[in-house]
All heavy atoms as TSV, in Angstrom:
chain	resi	resn	atom	element	x	y	z
A	1	MET	N	N	3.742	2.139	-0.984
A	1	MET	CA	C	2.497	2.810	-0.775
A	1	MET	C	C	1.338	1.829	-0.718
A	1	MET	O	O	0.468	1.967	0.119
A	1	MET	CB	C	2.245	3.814	-1.896
A	1	MET	CG	C	3.134	5.014	-1.900
A	1	MET	SD	S	2.847	5.986	-0.435
A	1	MET	CE	C	4.507	6.307	0.000
A	2	THR	N	N	1.338	0.880	-1.649
A	2	THR	CA	C	0.213	-0.041	-1.677
A	2	THR	C	C	0.173	-0.893	-0.414
A	2	THR	O	O	-0.904	-1.180	0.098
A	2	THR	CB	C	0.247	-0.941	-2.928
A	2	THR	OG1	O	1.482	-1.648	-2.969
A	2	THR	CG2	C	0.068	-0.122	-4.195
A	3	GLN	N	N	1.329	-1.269	0.083
A	3	GLN	CA	C	1.352	-2.087	1.301
A	3	GLN	C	C	0.838	-1.303	2.500
A	3	GLN	O	O	0.132	-1.839	3.349
A	3	GLN	CB	C	2.777	-2.609	1.559
A	3	GLN	CG	C	3.256	-3.572	0.495
A	3	GLN	CD	C	2.325	-4.757	0.321
A	3	GLN	OE1	O	1.892	-5.371	1.287
A	3	GLN	NE2	N	1.991	-5.065	-0.919
A	4	ALA	N	N	1.170	-0.030	2.566
A	4	ALA	CA	C	0.657	0.809	3.650
A	4	ALA	C	C	-0.857	0.883	3.572
A	4	ALA	O	O	-1.557	0.745	4.582
A	4	ALA	CB	C	1.267	2.209	3.583
A	5	ARG	N	N	-1.378	1.096	2.373
A	5	ARG	CA	C	-2.839	1.167	2.201
A	5	ARG	C	C	-3.506	-0.146	2.570
A	5	ARG	O	O	-4.553	-0.164	3.198
A	5	ARG	CB	C	-3.181	1.509	0.750
A	5	ARG	CG	C	-3.267	2.974	0.433
A	5	ARG	CD	C	-4.459	3.644	1.121
A	5	ARG	NE	N	-5.716	2.946	0.931
A	5	ARG	CZ	C	-6.444	2.980	-0.167
A	5	ARG	NH1	N	-6.072	3.707	-1.194
A	5	ARG	NH2	N	-7.556	2.299	-0.260
A	6	LYS	N	N	-2.889	-1.260	2.196
A	6	LYS	CA	C	-3.454	-2.562	2.525
A	6	LYS	C	C	-3.511	-2.773	4.037
A	6	LYS	O	O	-4.350	-3.517	4.523
A	6	LYS	CB	C	-2.655	-3.675	1.859
A	6	LYS	CG	C	-2.921	-3.800	0.387
A	6	LYS	CD	C	-2.061	-4.910	-0.169
A	6	LYS	CE	C	-2.620	-5.441	-1.447
A	6	LYS	NZ	N	-1.817	-6.546	-1.978
A	7	ARG	N	N	-2.619	-2.118	4.764
A	7	ARG	CA	C	-2.607	-2.216	6.228
A	7	ARG	C	C	-3.507	-1.171	6.881
A	7	ARG	O	O	-3.503	-1.007	8.087
A	7	ARG	CB	C	-1.181	-2.057	6.745
A	7	ARG	CG	C	-0.287	-3.225	6.415
A	7	ARG	CD	C	1.065	-3.091	7.103
A	7	ARG	NE	N	2.056	-3.752	6.300
A	7	ARG	CZ	C	3.090	-3.175	5.722
A	7	ARG	NH1	N	3.308	-1.878	5.875
A	7	ARG	NH2	N	3.923	-3.859	4.994
A	8	GLY	N	N	-4.257	-0.449	6.052
A	8	GLY	CA	C	-5.195	0.530	6.574
A	8	GLY	C	C	-4.600	1.893	6.851
A	8	GLY	O	O	-5.232	2.739	7.471
A	9	LYS	N	N	-3.397	2.123	6.388
A	9	LYS	CA	C	-2.737	3.413	6.579
A	9	LYS	C	C	-3.040	4.325	5.398
A	9	LYS	O	O	-3.052	3.888	4.249
A	9	LYS	CB	C	-1.216	3.248	6.701
A	9	LYS	CG	C	-0.764	2.277	7.757
A	9	LYS	CD	C	-1.032	2.827	9.121
A	9	LYS	CE	C	-0.511	1.854	10.180
A	9	LYS	NZ	N	-0.942	2.179	11.488
A	10	PRO	N	N	-3.269	5.605	5.658
A	10	PRO	CA	C	-3.449	6.524	4.533
A	10	PRO	C	C	-2.148	6.655	3.750
A	10	PRO	O	O	-1.063	6.643	4.341
A	10	PRO	CB	C	-3.832	7.842	5.188
A	10	PRO	CG	C	-3.573	7.697	6.633
A	10	PRO	CD	C	-3.396	6.251	6.948
A	11	ALA	N	N	-2.258	6.740	2.441
A	11	ALA	CA	C	-1.062	6.855	1.602
A	11	ALA	C	C	-1.394	7.653	0.355
A	11	ALA	O	O	-2.474	7.511	-0.217
A	11	ALA	CB	C	-0.555	5.467	1.221
A	12	ILE	N	N	-0.450	8.466	-0.047
A	12	ILE	CA	C	-0.558	9.217	-1.294
A	12	ILE	C	C	0.747	9.012	-2.051
A	12	ILE	O	O	1.823	9.307	-1.539
A	12	ILE	CB	C	-0.765	10.720	-1.027
A	12	ILE	CG1	C	-2.027	10.954	-0.204
A	12	ILE	CG2	C	-0.821	11.487	-2.343
A	12	ILE	CD1	C	-2.177	12.382	0.280
A	13	LEU	N	N	0.638	8.523	-3.247
A	13	LEU	CA	C	1.797	8.338	-4.104
A	13	LEU	C	C	2.048	9.623	-4.876
A	13	LEU	O	O	1.125	10.172	-5.481
A	13	LEU	CB	C	1.551	7.186	-5.078
A	13	LEU	CG	C	2.628	6.966	-6.124
A	13	LEU	CD1	C	3.916	6.512	-5.458
A	13	LEU	CD2	C	2.167	5.964	-7.149
A	14	ILE	N	N	3.272	10.094	-4.856
A	14	ILE	CA	C	3.663	11.251	-5.658
A	14	ILE	C	C	4.601	10.729	-6.741
A	14	ILE	O	O	5.639	10.125	-6.433
A	14	ILE	CB	C	4.354	12.329	-4.802
A	14	ILE	CG1	C	3.400	12.809	-3.716
A	14	ILE	CG2	C	4.827	13.484	-5.676
A	14	ILE	CD1	C	4.011	13.765	-2.713
A	15	CYS	N	N	4.218	10.945	-7.995
A	15	CYS	CA	C	5.060	10.446	-9.081
A	15	CYS	C	C	5.081	11.453	-10.224
A	15	CYS	O	O	4.178	12.265	-10.366
A	15	CYS	CB	C	4.587	9.081	-9.570
A	15	CYS	SG	S	3.033	9.076	-10.428
A	16	SER	N	N	6.129	11.374	-11.020
A	16	SER	CA	C	6.215	12.280	-12.157
A	16	SER	C	C	5.365	11.741	-13.312
A	16	SER	O	O	5.076	10.540	-13.400
A	16	SER	CB	C	7.669	12.503	-12.567
A	16	SER	OG	O	8.279	11.304	-12.954
A	17	LEU	N	N	4.947	12.643	-14.161
A	17	LEU	CA	C	3.962	12.359	-15.202
A	17	LEU	C	C	4.256	11.117	-16.054
A	17	LEU	O	O	3.346	10.320	-16.277
A	17	LEU	CB	C	3.787	13.584	-16.097
A	17	LEU	CG	C	3.147	14.787	-15.399
A	17	LEU	CD1	C	3.228	16.022	-16.290
A	17	LEU	CD2	C	1.717	14.492	-15.022
A	18	PRO	N	N	5.489	10.905	-16.521
A	18	PRO	CA	C	5.714	9.736	-17.372
A	18	PRO	C	C	5.480	8.405	-16.659
A	18	PRO	O	O	5.280	7.383	-17.308
A	18	PRO	CB	C	7.183	9.851	-17.783
A	18	PRO	CG	C	7.522	11.276	-17.600
A	18	PRO	CD	C	6.684	11.762	-16.467
A	19	PHE	N	N	5.482	8.412	-15.324
A	19	PHE	CA	C	5.325	7.174	-14.575
A	19	PHE	C	C	3.914	6.985	-14.013
A	19	PHE	O	O	3.634	5.969	-13.366
A	19	PHE	CB	C	6.357	7.115	-13.447
A	19	PHE	CG	C	7.762	7.113	-13.958
A	19	PHE	CD1	C	8.529	8.260	-13.909
A	19	PHE	CD2	C	8.304	5.976	-14.524
A	19	PHE	CE1	C	9.825	8.281	-14.399
A	19	PHE	CE2	C	9.600	5.979	-15.027
A	19	PHE	CZ	C	10.369	7.138	-14.966
A	20	ALA	N	N	3.022	7.917	-14.268
A	20	ALA	CA	C	1.681	7.854	-13.688
A	20	ALA	C	C	0.902	6.627	-14.162
A	20	ALA	O	O	0.261	5.950	-13.352
A	20	ALA	CB	C	0.912	9.134	-13.999
A	21	THR	N	N	0.939	6.323	-15.440
A	21	THR	CA	C	0.204	5.163	-15.953
A	21	THR	C	C	0.763	3.878	-15.368
A	21	THR	O	O	0.004	2.996	-14.942
A	21	THR	CB	C	0.265	5.128	-17.492
A	21	THR	OG1	O	-0.311	6.330	-17.997
A	21	THR	CG2	C	-0.488	3.936	-18.048
A	22	LEU	N	N	2.073	3.760	-15.328
A	22	LEU	CA	C	2.708	2.588	-14.736
A	22	LEU	C	C	2.348	2.464	-13.252
A	22	LEU	O	O	2.011	1.376	-12.763
A	22	LEU	CB	C	4.228	2.657	-14.902
A	22	LEU	CG	C	5.037	1.557	-14.229
A	22	LEU	CD1	C	4.667	0.188	-14.778
A	22	LEU	CD2	C	6.524	1.833	-14.384
A	23	ALA	N	N	2.380	3.575	-12.537
A	23	ALA	CA	C	2.055	3.559	-11.106
A	23	ALA	C	C	0.615	3.131	-10.883
A	23	ALA	O	O	0.323	2.332	-9.987
A	23	ALA	CB	C	2.297	4.933	-10.500
A	24	ARG	N	N	-0.312	3.649	-11.692
A	24	ARG	CA	C	-1.725	3.264	-11.560
A	24	ARG	C	C	-1.898	1.781	-11.846
A	24	ARG	O	O	-2.613	1.077	-11.135
A	24	ARG	CB	C	-2.575	4.116	-12.510
A	24	ARG	CG	C	-4.035	3.831	-12.468
A	24	ARG	CD	C	-4.720	4.070	-11.142
A	24	ARG	NE	N	-4.580	5.422	-10.688
A	24	ARG	CZ	C	-4.522	5.782	-9.395
A	24	ARG	NH1	N	-4.608	4.879	-8.450
A	24	ARG	NH2	N	-4.390	7.029	-9.039
A	25	SER	N	N	-1.229	1.276	-12.885
A	25	SER	CA	C	-1.309	-0.151	-13.215
A	25	SER	C	C	-0.766	-1.005	-12.090
A	25	SER	O	O	-1.365	-2.022	-11.725
A	25	SER	CB	C	-0.529	-0.445	-14.506
A	25	SER	OG	O	-1.120	0.197	-15.596
A	26	GLN	N	N	0.354	-0.607	-11.532
A	26	GLN	CA	C	0.958	-1.374	-10.445
A	26	GLN	C	C	0.068	-1.363	-9.209
A	26	GLN	O	O	-0.061	-2.371	-8.521
A	26	GLN	CB	C	2.348	-0.840	-10.096
A	26	GLN	CG	C	3.100	-1.722	-9.125
A	26	GLN	CD	C	3.345	-3.106	-9.679
A	26	GLN	OE1	O	3.877	-3.268	-10.773
A	26	GLN	NE2	N	2.963	-4.128	-8.935
A	27	ALA	N	N	-0.558	-0.233	-8.928
A	27	ALA	CA	C	-1.471	-0.156	-7.787
A	27	ALA	C	C	-2.633	-1.131	-7.981
A	27	ALA	O	O	-3.047	-1.807	-7.036
A	27	ALA	CB	C	-1.977	1.270	-7.602
A	28	ARG	N	N	-3.146	-1.207	-9.214
A	28	ARG	CA	C	-4.229	-2.168	-9.496
A	28	ARG	C	C	-3.755	-3.600	-9.273
A	28	ARG	O	O	-4.448	-4.403	-8.656
A	28	ARG	CB	C	-4.731	-2.003	-10.928
A	28	ARG	CG	C	-5.804	-0.960	-11.072
A	28	ARG	CD	C	-6.496	-1.064	-12.434
A	28	ARG	NE	N	-5.609	-0.825	-13.551
A	28	ARG	CZ	C	-5.347	0.373	-14.051
A	28	ARG	NH1	N	-5.910	1.452	-13.547
A	28	ARG	NH2	N	-4.527	0.504	-15.064
A	29	VAL	N	N	-2.569	-3.911	-9.801
A	29	VAL	CA	C	-2.008	-5.253	-9.640
A	29	VAL	C	C	-1.834	-5.574	-8.159
A	29	VAL	O	O	-2.084	-6.706	-7.722
A	29	VAL	CB	C	-0.665	-5.379	-10.397
A	29	VAL	CG1	C	0.086	-6.633	-9.997
A	29	VAL	CG2	C	-0.890	-5.347	-11.900
A	30	ASP	N	N	-1.433	-4.587	-7.378
A	30	ASP	CA	C	-1.218	-4.787	-5.947
A	30	ASP	C	C	-2.512	-4.777	-5.135
A	30	ASP	O	O	-2.495	-4.881	-3.919
A	30	ASP	CB	C	-0.276	-3.713	-5.395
A	30	ASP	CG	C	1.161	-3.914	-5.840
A	30	ASP	OD1	O	1.481	-4.991	-6.379
A	30	ASP	OD2	O	1.968	-2.982	-5.644
A	31	GLY	N	N	-3.649	-4.611	-5.819
A	31	GLY	CA	C	-4.928	-4.672	-5.140
A	31	GLY	C	C	-5.398	-3.367	-4.529
A	31	GLY	O	O	-6.272	-3.367	-3.669
A	32	VAL	N	N	-4.815	-2.248	-4.959
A	32	VAL	CA	C	-5.211	-0.934	-4.435
A	32	VAL	C	C	-5.479	0.008	-5.616
A	32	VAL	O	O	-4.753	0.974	-5.832
A	32	VAL	CB	C	-4.118	-0.362	-3.499
A	32	VAL	CG1	C	-4.628	0.878	-2.790
A	32	VAL	CG2	C	-3.642	-1.393	-2.497
A	33	PRO	N	N	-6.535	-0.276	-6.373
A	33	PRO	CA	C	-6.783	0.525	-7.575
A	33	PRO	C	C	-7.133	1.982	-7.296
A	33	PRO	O	O	-6.976	2.829	-8.169
A	33	PRO	CB	C	-7.958	-0.191	-8.241
A	33	PRO	CG	C	-8.628	-0.917	-7.131
A	33	PRO	CD	C	-7.540	-1.299	-6.166
A	34	ASP	N	N	-7.556	2.263	-6.082
A	34	ASP	CA	C	-7.950	3.637	-5.749
A	34	ASP	C	C	-6.868	4.384	-4.959
A	34	ASP	O	O	-7.162	5.378	-4.304
A	34	ASP	CB	C	-9.259	3.635	-4.962
A	34	ASP	CG	C	-9.142	2.888	-3.641
A	34	ASP	OD1	O	-8.203	2.079	-3.482
A	34	ASP	OD2	O	-9.996	3.102	-2.771
A	35	LEU	N	N	-5.631	3.931	-5.059
A	35	LEU	CA	C	-4.530	4.600	-4.364
A	35	LEU	C	C	-4.478	6.068	-4.775
A	35	LEU	O	O	-4.484	6.397	-5.962
A	35	LEU	CB	C	-3.202	3.931	-4.713
A	35	LEU	CG	C	-1.950	4.515	-4.067
A	35	LEU	CD1	C	-1.990	4.317	-2.551
A	35	LEU	CD2	C	-0.700	3.877	-4.644
A	36	ALA	N	N	-4.464	6.944	-3.791
A	36	ALA	CA	C	-4.381	8.382	-4.067
A	36	ALA	C	C	-3.049	8.694	-4.745
A	36	ALA	O	O	-2.003	8.184	-4.339
A	36	ALA	CB	C	-4.530	9.172	-2.773
A	37	MET	N	N	-3.109	9.544	-5.772
A	37	MET	CA	C	-1.900	9.856	-6.520
A	37	MET	C	C	-1.838	11.348	-6.839
A	37	MET	O	O	-2.844	11.951	-7.205
A	37	MET	CB	C	-1.859	9.060	-7.823
A	37	MET	CG	C	-0.579	9.252	-8.600
A	37	MET	SD	S	-0.558	8.438	-10.229
A	37	MET	CE	C	-1.052	6.782	-9.851
A	38	VAL	N	N	-0.657	11.893	-6.709
A	38	VAL	CA	C	-0.376	13.265	-7.110
A	38	VAL	C	C	0.684	13.194	-8.194
A	38	VAL	O	O	1.721	12.545	-8.030
A	38	VAL	CB	C	0.122	14.104	-5.906
A	38	VAL	CG1	C	0.668	15.440	-6.363
A	38	VAL	CG2	C	-0.996	14.290	-4.892
A	39	ARG	N	N	0.397	13.841	-9.302
A	39	ARG	CA	C	1.333	13.827	-10.436
A	39	ARG	C	C	2.100	15.151	-10.468
A	39	ARG	O	O	1.501	16.208	-10.334
A	39	ARG	CB	C	0.554	13.630	-11.722
A	39	ARG	CG	C	-0.113	12.288	-11.810
A	39	ARG	CD	C	-1.234	12.310	-12.840
A	39	ARG	NE	N	-1.983	11.072	-12.857
A	39	ARG	CZ	C	-3.002	10.799	-12.055
A	39	ARG	NH1	N	-3.399	11.681	-11.163
A	39	ARG	NH2	N	-3.636	9.655	-12.129
A	40	ILE	N	N	3.401	15.035	-10.670
A	40	ILE	CA	C	4.253	16.219	-10.769
A	40	ILE	C	C	5.011	16.183	-12.092
A	40	ILE	O	O	5.119	15.139	-12.728
A	40	ILE	CB	C	5.236	16.321	-9.575
A	40	ILE	CG1	C	6.152	15.102	-9.515
A	40	ILE	CG2	C	4.481	16.506	-8.273
A	40	ILE	CD1	C	7.265	15.213	-8.503
A	41	ASP	N	N	5.540	17.330	-12.473
A	41	ASP	CA	C	6.311	17.407	-13.715
A	41	ASP	C	C	7.576	16.567	-13.630
A	41	ASP	O	O	8.114	16.313	-12.557
A	41	ASP	CB	C	6.681	18.857	-14.028
A	41	ASP	CG	C	5.483	19.683	-14.467
A	41	ASP	OD1	O	4.500	19.090	-14.946
A	41	ASP	OD2	O	5.539	20.909	-14.325
A	42	HIS	N	N	8.037	16.164	-14.781
A	42	HIS	CA	C	9.228	15.336	-14.927
A	42	HIS	C	C	10.273	16.161	-15.657
A	42	HIS	O	O	9.908	16.983	-16.493
A	42	HIS	CB	C	8.845	14.089	-15.739
A	42	HIS	CG	C	9.921	13.075	-15.859
A	42	HIS	ND1	N	10.198	12.183	-14.860
A	42	HIS	CD2	C	10.781	12.817	-16.859
A	42	HIS	CE1	C	11.193	11.399	-15.257
A	42	HIS	NE2	N	11.556	11.770	-16.463
A	43	PRO	N	N	11.516	15.991	-15.425
A	43	PRO	CA	C	12.175	15.119	-14.461
A	43	PRO	C	C	12.432	15.845	-13.145
A	43	PRO	O	O	12.244	17.057	-13.043
A	43	PRO	CB	C	13.505	14.804	-15.147
A	43	PRO	CG	C	13.836	16.073	-15.875
A	43	PRO	CD	C	12.489	16.614	-16.341
A	44	LEU	N	N	12.905	15.104	-12.180
A	44	LEU	CA	C	13.411	15.683	-10.935
A	44	LEU	C	C	14.922	15.483	-10.843
A	44	LEU	O	O	15.633	16.345	-10.352
A	44	LEU	CB	C	12.746	15.047	-9.710
A	44	LEU	CG	C	11.337	15.506	-9.407
A	44	LEU	CD1	C	10.798	14.769	-8.196
A	44	LEU	CD2	C	11.253	16.991	-9.192
A	45	GLY	N	N	15.369	14.334	-11.311
A	45	GLY	CA	C	16.796	14.040	-11.260
A	45	GLY	C	C	17.607	15.047	-12.050
A	45	GLY	O	O	17.251	15.413	-13.167
A	46	GLY	N	N	18.662	15.530	-11.458
A	46	GLY	CA	C	19.550	16.465	-12.127
A	46	GLY	C	C	19.061	17.903	-12.122
A	46	GLY	O	O	19.713	18.779	-12.685
A	47	MET	N	N	17.916	18.142	-11.515
A	47	MET	CA	C	17.374	19.501	-11.475
A	47	MET	C	C	17.979	20.252	-10.289
A	47	MET	O	O	18.294	19.658	-9.264
A	47	MET	CB	C	15.845	19.476	-11.334
A	47	MET	CG	C	15.140	18.694	-12.422
A	47	MET	SD	S	15.539	19.225	-14.094
A	47	MET	CE	C	14.615	20.723	-14.184
A	48	ILE	N	N	18.094	21.559	-10.454
A	48	ILE	CA	C	18.615	22.357	-9.347
A	48	ILE	C	C	17.558	22.424	-8.241
A	48	ILE	O	O	16.365	22.246	-8.472
A	48	ILE	CB	C	19.037	23.773	-9.808
A	48	ILE	CG1	C	17.852	24.544	-10.390
A	48	ILE	CG2	C	20.192	23.693	-10.796
A	48	ILE	CD1	C	18.167	25.998	-10.701
A	49	GLU	N	N	18.042	22.674	-7.053
A	49	GLU	CA	C	17.185	22.632	-5.870
A	49	GLU	C	C	15.966	23.544	-5.980
A	49	GLU	O	O	14.860	23.173	-5.574
A	49	GLU	CB	C	18.008	23.002	-4.634
A	49	GLU	CG	C	17.278	22.805	-3.341
A	49	GLU	CD	C	18.164	23.053	-2.134
A	49	GLU	OE1	O	19.405	22.960	-2.240
A	49	GLU	OE2	O	17.594	23.348	-1.071
A	50	SER	N	N	16.130	24.709	-6.568
A	50	SER	CA	C	15.003	25.639	-6.670
A	50	SER	C	C	13.883	25.083	-7.554
A	50	SER	O	O	12.700	25.320	-7.291
A	50	SER	CB	C	15.463	26.999	-7.185
A	50	SER	OG	O	16.004	26.880	-8.487
A	51	VAL	N	N	14.221	24.322	-8.582
A	51	VAL	CA	C	13.215	23.708	-9.448
A	51	VAL	C	C	12.464	22.626	-8.684
A	51	VAL	O	O	11.240	22.528	-8.756
A	51	VAL	CB	C	13.856	23.132	-10.734
A	51	VAL	CG1	C	12.850	22.317	-11.537
A	51	VAL	CG2	C	14.437	24.247	-11.582
A	52	VAL	N	N	13.196	21.829	-7.937
A	52	VAL	CA	C	12.567	20.775	-7.131
A	52	VAL	C	C	11.630	21.403	-6.104
A	52	VAL	O	O	10.496	20.943	-5.920
A	52	VAL	CB	C	13.627	19.879	-6.460
A	52	VAL	CG1	C	12.973	18.857	-5.535
A	52	VAL	CG2	C	14.478	19.181	-7.519
A	53	HIS	N	N	12.057	22.462	-5.471
A	53	HIS	CA	C	11.210	23.164	-4.494
A	53	HIS	C	C	9.952	23.712	-5.169
A	53	HIS	O	O	8.853	23.621	-4.607
A	53	HIS	CB	C	11.985	24.296	-3.808
A	53	HIS	CG	C	12.894	23.826	-2.738
A	53	HIS	ND1	N	12.640	24.002	-1.405
A	53	HIS	CD2	C	14.067	23.162	-2.801
A	53	HIS	CE1	C	13.615	23.474	-0.695
A	53	HIS	NE2	N	14.496	22.956	-1.517
A	54	ALA	N	N	10.101	24.267	-6.351
A	54	ALA	CA	C	8.952	24.817	-7.074
A	54	ALA	C	C	7.948	23.720	-7.416
A	54	ALA	O	O	6.735	23.917	-7.284
A	54	ALA	CB	C	9.411	25.523	-8.346
A	55	ARG	N	N	8.428	22.566	-7.802
A	55	ARG	CA	C	7.528	21.447	-8.109
A	55	ARG	C	C	6.833	20.946	-6.854
A	55	ARG	O	O	5.655	20.581	-6.895
A	55	ARG	CB	C	8.291	20.339	-8.805
A	55	ARG	CG	C	8.737	20.794	-10.175
A	55	ARG	CD	C	9.096	19.680	-11.067
A	55	ARG	NE	N	9.569	20.248	-12.327
A	55	ARG	CZ	C	10.419	19.646	-13.125
A	55	ARG	NH1	N	10.874	18.462	-12.800
A	55	ARG	NH2	N	10.784	20.217	-14.238
A	56	ALA	N	N	7.544	20.940	-5.757
A	56	ALA	CA	C	6.918	20.554	-4.487
A	56	ALA	C	C	5.822	21.547	-4.124
A	56	ALA	O	O	4.726	21.152	-3.708
A	56	ALA	CB	C	7.964	20.470	-3.383
A	57	GLU	N	N	6.092	22.819	-4.308
A	57	GLU	CA	C	5.086	23.849	-4.024
A	57	GLU	C	C	3.854	23.667	-4.902
A	57	GLU	O	O	2.729	23.847	-4.442
A	57	GLU	CB	C	5.673	25.245	-4.243
A	57	GLU	CG	C	6.682	25.669	-3.200
A	57	GLU	CD	C	6.045	25.990	-1.855
A	57	GLU	OE1	O	4.878	26.421	-1.815
A	57	GLU	OE2	O	6.722	25.807	-0.834
A	58	GLN	N	N	4.062	23.301	-6.156
A	58	GLN	CA	C	2.939	23.079	-7.065
A	58	GLN	C	C	2.121	21.854	-6.657
A	58	GLN	O	O	0.926	21.786	-6.919
A	58	GLN	CB	C	3.432	22.901	-8.500
A	58	GLN	CG	C	3.970	24.172	-9.110
A	58	GLN	CD	C	4.575	23.942	-10.481
A	58	GLN	OE1	O	4.947	22.829	-10.840
A	58	GLN	NE2	N	4.680	25.012	-11.251
A	59	ALA	N	N	2.768	20.884	-6.033
A	59	ALA	CA	C	2.080	19.648	-5.641
A	59	ALA	C	C	1.258	19.817	-4.364
A	59	ALA	O	O	0.319	19.050	-4.131
A	59	ALA	CB	C	3.100	18.525	-5.446
A	60	ILE	N	N	1.578	20.809	-3.552
A	60	ILE	CA	C	0.913	20.964	-2.255
A	60	ILE	C	C	-0.608	21.014	-2.369
A	60	ILE	O	O	-1.296	20.300	-1.627
A	60	ILE	CB	C	1.488	22.164	-1.481
A	60	ILE	CG1	C	2.898	21.832	-1.003
A	60	ILE	CG2	C	0.600	22.536	-0.295
A	60	ILE	CD1	C	3.647	22.997	-0.395
A	61	PRO	N	N	-1.199	21.799	-3.273
A	61	PRO	CA	C	-2.662	21.803	-3.357
A	61	PRO	C	C	-3.253	20.421	-3.675
A	61	PRO	O	O	-4.295	20.046	-3.149
A	61	PRO	CB	C	-2.965	22.799	-4.477
A	61	PRO	CG	C	-1.762	23.680	-4.543
A	61	PRO	CD	C	-0.604	22.800	-4.176
A	62	GLN	N	N	-2.571	19.676	-4.531
A	62	GLN	CA	C	-3.038	18.327	-4.851
A	62	GLN	C	C	-2.949	17.404	-3.643
A	62	GLN	O	O	-3.853	16.606	-3.394
A	62	GLN	CB	C	-2.216	17.717	-5.986
A	62	GLN	CG	C	-2.370	18.387	-7.327
A	62	GLN	CD	C	-1.501	17.685	-8.342
A	62	GLN	OE1	O	-1.805	16.566	-8.744
A	62	GLN	NE2	N	-0.413	18.328	-8.734
A	63	VAL	N	N	-1.857	17.505	-2.909
A	63	VAL	CA	C	-1.685	16.683	-1.708
A	63	VAL	C	C	-2.767	17.030	-0.690
A	63	VAL	O	O	-3.398	16.134	-0.109
A	63	VAL	CB	C	-0.267	16.857	-1.094
A	63	VAL	CG1	C	-0.172	16.178	0.257
A	63	VAL	CG2	C	0.791	16.311	-2.050
A	64	LEU	N	N	-3.010	18.308	-0.484
A	64	LEU	CA	C	-4.050	18.721	0.463
A	64	LEU	C	C	-5.425	18.211	0.025
A	64	LEU	O	O	-6.215	17.752	0.863
A	64	LEU	CB	C	-4.054	20.240	0.622
A	64	LEU	CG	C	-2.838	20.825	1.335
A	64	LEU	CD1	C	-2.895	22.351	1.301
A	64	LEU	CD2	C	-2.733	20.313	2.758
A	65	ALA	N	N	-5.704	18.278	-1.261
A	65	ALA	CA	C	-6.985	17.783	-1.754
A	65	ALA	C	C	-7.126	16.276	-1.507
A	65	ALA	O	O	-8.189	15.801	-1.099
A	65	ALA	CB	C	-7.134	18.088	-3.245
A	66	GLN	N	N	-6.050	15.551	-1.728
A	66	GLN	CA	C	-6.082	14.103	-1.486
A	66	GLN	C	C	-6.271	13.821	0.013
A	66	GLN	O	O	-7.030	12.922	0.379
A	66	GLN	CB	C	-4.802	13.439	-1.991
A	66	GLN	CG	C	-4.668	13.420	-3.483
A	66	GLN	CD	C	-5.654	12.517	-4.179
A	66	GLN	OE1	O	-6.340	11.702	-3.561
A	66	GLN	NE2	N	-5.755	12.657	-5.482
A	67	LEU	N	N	-5.589	14.567	0.861
A	67	LEU	CA	C	-5.740	14.383	2.306
A	67	LEU	C	C	-7.175	14.683	2.737
A	67	LEU	O	O	-7.752	13.942	3.559
A	67	LEU	CB	C	-4.763	15.274	3.070
A	67	LEU	CG	C	-3.304	14.857	3.022
A	67	LEU	CD1	C	-2.424	15.942	3.634
A	67	LEU	CD2	C	-3.103	13.523	3.732
A	68	ARG	N	N	-7.763	15.740	2.194
A	68	ARG	CA	C	-9.156	16.061	2.519
A	68	ARG	C	C	-10.079	14.919	2.101
A	68	ARG	O	O	-11.028	14.588	2.805
A	68	ARG	CB	C	-9.574	17.359	1.841
A	68	ARG	CG	C	-8.993	18.583	2.495
A	68	ARG	CD	C	-9.533	19.873	1.865
A	68	ARG	NE	N	-8.773	20.987	2.329
A	68	ARG	CZ	C	-7.826	21.627	1.646
A	68	ARG	NH1	N	-7.527	21.243	0.418
A	68	ARG	NH2	N	-7.183	22.640	2.176
A	69	SER	N	N	-9.795	14.343	0.965
A	69	SER	CA	C	-10.601	13.222	0.482
A	69	SER	C	C	-10.438	12.002	1.384
A	69	SER	O	O	-11.410	11.343	1.738
A	69	SER	CB	C	-10.202	12.890	-0.947
A	69	SER	OG	O	-10.892	11.765	-1.417
A	70	ILE	N	N	-9.199	11.687	1.731
A	70	ILE	CA	C	-8.918	10.517	2.571
A	70	ILE	C	C	-9.576	10.662	3.940
A	70	ILE	O	O	-10.174	9.718	4.460
A	70	ILE	CB	C	-7.397	10.302	2.721
A	70	ILE	CG1	C	-6.785	9.849	1.399
A	70	ILE	CG2	C	-7.099	9.304	3.830
A	70	ILE	CD1	C	-5.277	9.866	1.361
A	71	PHE	N	N	-9.460	11.841	4.524
A	71	PHE	CA	C	-9.959	12.048	5.871
A	71	PHE	C	C	-11.339	12.703	5.913
A	71	PHE	O	O	-11.837	13.044	6.974
A	71	PHE	CB	C	-8.955	12.876	6.683
A	71	PHE	CG	C	-7.681	12.144	6.939
A	71	PHE	CD1	C	-6.525	12.464	6.233
A	71	PHE	CD2	C	-7.633	11.121	7.861
A	71	PHE	CE1	C	-5.342	11.778	6.464
A	71	PHE	CE2	C	-6.452	10.417	8.095
A	71	PHE	CZ	C	-5.306	10.755	7.390
A	72	ALA	N	N	-11.947	12.902	4.738
A	72	ALA	CA	C	-13.289	13.472	4.620
A	72	ALA	C	C	-13.433	14.772	5.420
A	72	ALA	O	O	-14.352	14.938	6.209
A	72	ALA	CB	C	-14.345	12.454	5.036
A	73	ILE	N	N	-12.484	15.690	5.180
A	73	ILE	CA	C	-12.542	16.984	5.862
A	73	ILE	C	C	-12.773	18.090	4.855
A	73	ILE	O	O	-12.602	17.947	3.689
A	73	ILE	CB	C	-11.275	17.286	6.678
A	73	ILE	CG1	C	-10.007	17.153	5.821
A	73	ILE	CG2	C	-11.195	16.372	7.869
A	73	ILE	CD1	C	-8.761	17.623	6.518
């Protein structure tokens, strides 16, 4: 994600809550402290498909908000 942003491409990182602090720190280290991020519940691994779909549905408003911010719409 950070490399895409450095190349001028819009990017939104989606990560689960326990990894959000690490992801933000890594983005800073990579020179993209303002990388757009959407946080979702943890875990995803081992979850049934319907739970994963529900978490994706919950993330959609956050993703749309980030896209509106990136593209100023």
